[in-house]
C-alpha positions as CSV (number, residue, x, y, z in Angstrom):
1,M,17.0,61.4,-40.8
2,D,19.3,61.6,-43.1
3,L,20.2,58.8,-45.4
4,R,23.3,59.9,-46.4
5,H,24.7,59.8,-42.6
6,V,23.7,56.3,-42.2
7,R,25.5,55.6,-45.0
8,Y,28.7,57.5,-43.8
9,A,28.2,55.2,-40.4
10,L,27.9,51.9,-42.1
11,A,31.0,53.4,-43.7
12,I,32.8,53.9,-41.1
13,A,31.9,50.4,-39.9
14,R,33.4,48.3,-43.0
15,A,36.5,50.3,-43.0
16,G,37.2,50.5,-38.9
17,S,38.3,53.8,-38.5
18,L,37.3,57.5,-39.6
19,R,40.7,58.0,-41.4
20,R,40.0,55.2,-43.8
21,A,36.5,55.4,-44.5
22,A,36.9,59.2,-45.3
23,A,39.3,58.1,-47.9
24,V,36.8,55.6,-49.1
25,L,34.2,58.6,-49.3
26,R,36.0,60.8,-50.5
27,I,35.4,63.3,-47.8
28,A,37.2,65.2,-45.4
29,Q,37.6,63.6,-42.0
30,P,36.7,66.0,-39.5
31,T,33.8,66.6,-42.1
32,L,32.6,62.7,-41.8
33,S,33.4,63.2,-37.6
34,E,30.7,66.0,-37.9
35,Q,28.3,64.1,-39.3
36,L,29.1,61.0,-37.3
37,R,28.3,63.1,-34.2
38,A,25.5,64.2,-35.5
39,L,23.3,61.1,-36.2
40,E,24.7,59.9,-32.4
41,K,22.6,63.0,-31.6
42,E,19.8,62.4,-33.2
43,I,20.0,58.8,-32.3
44,G,20.1,59.5,-28.9
45,V,23.2,57.0,-28.4
46,E,26.8,56.6,-29.5
47,L,27.1,54.6,-31.8
48,F,30.9,54.1,-31.8
49,T,33.9,53.8,-29.1
50,R,37.0,55.9,-30.2
51,S,40.9,55.0,-29.8
52,S,44.0,55.8,-31.6
53,S,43.3,52.3,-33.0
54,G,40.1,53.2,-34.6
55,V,36.7,52.9,-34.0
56,R,34.3,50.0,-32.9
57,L,30.7,49.6,-32.8
58,T,28.7,49.8,-29.3
59,E,26.4,47.3,-28.5
60,A,23.9,50.3,-29.8
61,G,25.5,50.4,-32.8
62,E,25.6,47.4,-33.9
63,V,21.7,47.0,-32.9
64,F,21.2,50.1,-35.2
65,L,23.5,49.4,-38.1
66,A,22.2,45.6,-38.6
67,Q,18.8,47.3,-38.7
68,A,19.3,50.6,-41.0
69,T,21.3,48.3,-43.1
70,V,18.1,46.7,-43.8
71,A,16.8,49.4,-44.3
72,V,19.3,51.3,-47.1
73,D,19.0,48.4,-49.2
74,A,15.1,48.4,-49.4
75,F,15.5,52.2,-50.0
76,E,18.2,51.3,-53.1
77,R,15.9,48.7,-54.1
78,A,12.9,51.0,-54.5
79,V,15.1,53.5,-55.8
80,T,16.0,51.0,-59.2
81,A,12.5,49.5,-59.1
82,A,11.5,53.4,-59.9
83,R,14.2,54.4,-62.4
84,G,13.3,51.0,-64.4
85,K,9.8,51.7,-64.5
86,G,8.7,52.0,-68.2
87,Q,12.2,51.5,-69.4
88,T,12.3,48.3,-72.0
89,I,13.8,45.3,-71.0
90,R,16.0,44.1,-73.4
91,L,16.4,40.0,-74.0
92,G,18.4,38.2,-76.6
93,V,17.6,35.0,-77.8
94,A,20.1,32.5,-79.7
95,D,19.5,30.8,-83.0
96,G,16.6,28.1,-82.4
97,L,15.1,29.4,-79.6
98,G,12.1,30.9,-81.5
99,D,9.4,28.4,-79.7
100,V,11.1,28.4,-76.3
101,V,11.1,32.5,-76.0
102,A,7.1,32.4,-77.8
103,R,6.4,30.2,-74.3
104,L,8.3,32.6,-71.8
105,L,6.8,35.7,-73.6
106,S,3.4,34.1,-73.0
107,Q,3.7,34.2,-69.0
108,L,4.2,38.2,-69.3
109,Q,2.0,40.7,-69.3
110,G,2.3,44.4,-70.1
111,S,6.2,44.1,-70.1
112,R,8.0,46.5,-72.1
113,L,10.0,43.9,-73.8
114,R,12.6,43.9,-76.5
115,V,14.0,40.7,-78.4
116,A,17.4,40.8,-79.8
117,P,18.4,37.8,-82.3
118,M,22.1,37.2,-80.2
119,G,23.9,34.1,-79.6
120,T,24.9,33.2,-75.9
121,A,28.4,34.3,-76.0
122,E,27.6,37.5,-77.3
123,Q,24.8,37.7,-74.7
124,I,26.9,37.2,-71.3
125,V,29.1,40.0,-72.8
126,S,26.3,42.6,-73.3
127,I,24.5,41.4,-69.8
128,M,27.4,42.1,-68.4
129,D,28.5,45.6,-69.8
130,G,24.3,46.6,-69.4
131,T,23.1,46.9,-72.8
132,L,21.0,43.6,-72.2
133,Q,19.3,42.9,-69.1
134,A,18.9,38.9,-69.8
135,G,19.0,36.7,-72.6
136,L,17.9,32.9,-73.4
137,G,20.8,30.9,-75.1
138,Y,22.4,27.1,-74.7
139,A,24.5,26.5,-71.5
140,P,28.2,28.5,-71.2
141,G,30.7,26.3,-69.9
142,S,31.1,29.1,-67.1
143,L,29.8,32.2,-66.5
144,P,31.0,35.8,-64.8
145,R,30.1,36.7,-61.1
146,G,27.5,39.6,-62.1
147,V,25.5,37.5,-64.3
148,A,23.1,34.3,-63.4
149,R,21.6,31.6,-65.4
150,M,18.6,29.2,-64.8
151,L,17.6,25.9,-66.4
152,V,14.5,26.4,-68.6
153,R,15.1,23.4,-70.6
154,R,17.0,20.3,-71.4
155,Y,16.6,17.9,-74.9
156,P,17.9,14.7,-75.4
157,V,20.0,14.8,-78.5
158,H,18.4,13.1,-81.6
159,A,19.2,12.8,-84.9
160,L,17.1,14.8,-87.8
161,L,16.8,12.9,-91.3
162,P,14.3,12.9,-94.4
163,R,11.8,10.6,-93.6
164,D,12.7,8.6,-96.8
165,H,15.8,8.2,-95.7
166,E,16.6,4.3,-94.8
167,L,18.0,4.9,-91.2
168,S,14.7,7.3,-90.1
169,A,12.7,3.9,-90.1
170,R,15.1,2.8,-87.0
171,E,13.5,2.8,-83.2
172,S,17.0,4.4,-82.1
173,L,20.5,4.8,-83.9
174,H,23.9,4.4,-82.6
175,L,26.6,6.3,-83.9
176,A,28.0,3.8,-85.6
177,D,25.3,4.2,-88.0
178,L,25.6,7.7,-88.6
179,A,29.4,7.9,-89.2
180,S,29.5,7.4,-92.6
181,E,26.8,9.8,-93.4
182,P,27.2,13.5,-94.2
183,L,26.5,15.8,-91.0
184,V,25.4,19.0,-91.1
185,M,26.8,21.4,-88.0
186,P,25.4,24.9,-88.1
187,D,28.8,27.6,-88.5
188,S,26.4,30.4,-85.6
189,E,26.9,29.6,-82.4
190,A,23.8,27.6,-82.6
191,V,24.7,25.4,-79.9
192,A,27.1,26.1,-77.0
193,G,29.6,23.6,-77.6
194,A,28.2,21.8,-80.8
195,R,31.5,20.4,-81.8
196,R,31.4,17.9,-79.0
197,Y,28.8,15.7,-81.1
198,L,32.4,14.6,-83.3
199,E,33.9,13.9,-79.3
200,G,31.1,10.9,-78.9
201,F,32.2,9.8,-82.9
202,V,35.8,9.9,-81.3
203,R,35.1,8.2,-78.2
204,L,33.8,5.2,-79.8
205,G,36.6,5.2,-82.2
206,L,34.7,6.6,-85.3
207,H,35.5,9.2,-88.1
208,P,32.3,11.0,-88.7
209,R,31.9,12.5,-91.9
210,L,31.6,15.9,-91.9
211,G,29.2,17.2,-94.5
212,P,28.2,20.9,-95.2
213,S,27.9,23.5,-92.4
214,A,25.0,25.3,-92.2
215,A,24.8,29.3,-91.1
216,G,22.2,28.6,-88.5
217,H,19.2,25.9,-87.5
218,D,17.0,27.2,-90.3
219,A,19.5,26.7,-92.7
220,A,20.5,23.2,-90.9
221,I,16.9,21.9,-91.2
222,A,16.6,22.8,-95.1
223,M,19.8,21.4,-95.8
224,V,18.9,18.0,-94.0
225,E,15.5,18.4,-95.9
226,S,17.5,19.1,-99.4
227,G,19.2,15.6,-98.7
228,A,22.6,17.1,-97.6
229,G,23.1,15.0,-94.9
230,Y,21.7,15.0,-91.3
231,T,21.8,17.0,-88.3
232,L,22.3,16.5,-84.3
233,S,21.9,20.1,-83.4
234,I,18.2,20.8,-83.8
235,R,16.1,20.0,-80.7
236,E,13.2,17.7,-80.9
237,A,11.0,20.2,-79.7
238,T,11.6,22.6,-82.9
239,P,9.0,22.4,-85.9
240,V,10.5,20.9,-88.6
241,P,8.9,19.9,-92.3
242,E,6.9,16.7,-92.0
243,R,9.5,15.0,-94.7
244,L,11.7,14.8,-91.8
245,A,11.8,13.0,-88.8
246,F,13.6,13.1,-85.4
247,V,15.3,9.6,-84.3
248,P,16.9,8.8,-80.7
249,I,20.5,8.0,-80.5
250,A,21.1,5.1,-78.6
251,E,24.6,5.7,-76.7
252,E,24.6,8.7,-74.0
253,M,25.6,11.7,-75.1
254,P,25.1,15.5,-73.0
255,P,21.3,16.8,-73.6
256,I,21.3,20.1,-75.6
257,E,20.0,22.5,-72.3
258,V,18.3,25.7,-72.6
259,V,19.8,28.4,-70.2
260,F,18.1,31.8,-69.0
261,L,20.4,34.0,-68.2
262,W,20.0,37.4,-66.3
263,N,22.3,40.5,-64.9
264,R,22.0,40.1,-60.9
265,Q,21.6,44.0,-60.7
266,A,19.1,44.3,-63.4
267,D,15.5,44.7,-62.2
268,V,14.0,41.8,-64.4
269,H,11.5,40.2,-61.4
270,D,8.8,39.3,-63.9
271,L,11.0,37.7,-66.6
272,T,12.8,35.5,-64.0
273,H,9.7,34.4,-62.7
274,A,7.9,33.4,-66.2
275,A,11.7,31.5,-67.0
276,R,10.7,29.6,-63.0
277,H,7.2,29.1,-64.8
278,L,8.8,27.9,-68.1
279,A,11.3,25.8,-66.1
280,R,8.5,24.0,-63.8
281,S,6.6,23.2,-66.9
282,G,9.2,21.3,-68.4
């Protein structure tokens, strides 16, 4: 059986007429009619009833096309998998997620994977245009329809300060305790919506003191270590020098959320399986 004929029958059923289906398929209507007759002859049943207003599926046509749809979908997935076998998968990773991607990669065996440093916003654009198959970043506000997301880690916000700072000895810190201290914030898209920390101060009627900005997570850690201020953008799970300490924030603040993003049409089964394992283990 010619799979093309089956696809034609599916197009006719969706369009409701040979004329509209021919236009969608960009073939001549007489040719489409001939292909449909050939399919019906091979099967031995009539799939459609014809009338001046269009076509309708017969009972036999409904049964056949219901099963045929499953078969065609399975065939297309098989083709996609075969074409993708041996190809390198590109995974974008946002700043500050080295430890998370290491755990993700530890779940993979034999995958041809190329890791590319890339902010979350750029990951989404690259996933949409097909230059990137998946990404590991920070939770975005919204996503295009073709991009899927999975929460893999959620971290409460902590302040990172030098151990010899007087505030580091406390069990927890109120934002009022920190308002007069210089706040170091990454310039890069290190944490999506990092400026939301400022909103936490403003809600309490506080005016945080902004310190120097950092180019990324590593720079922010180095600046805190040098005494330039404290930061809220670094996850407690991030390895930091012994001279630094994380202290919980007393007020409720939105957590730092790490997400796995992928193209819904891409064959990244191994990666999504590893991401789910990472999410469960967290």
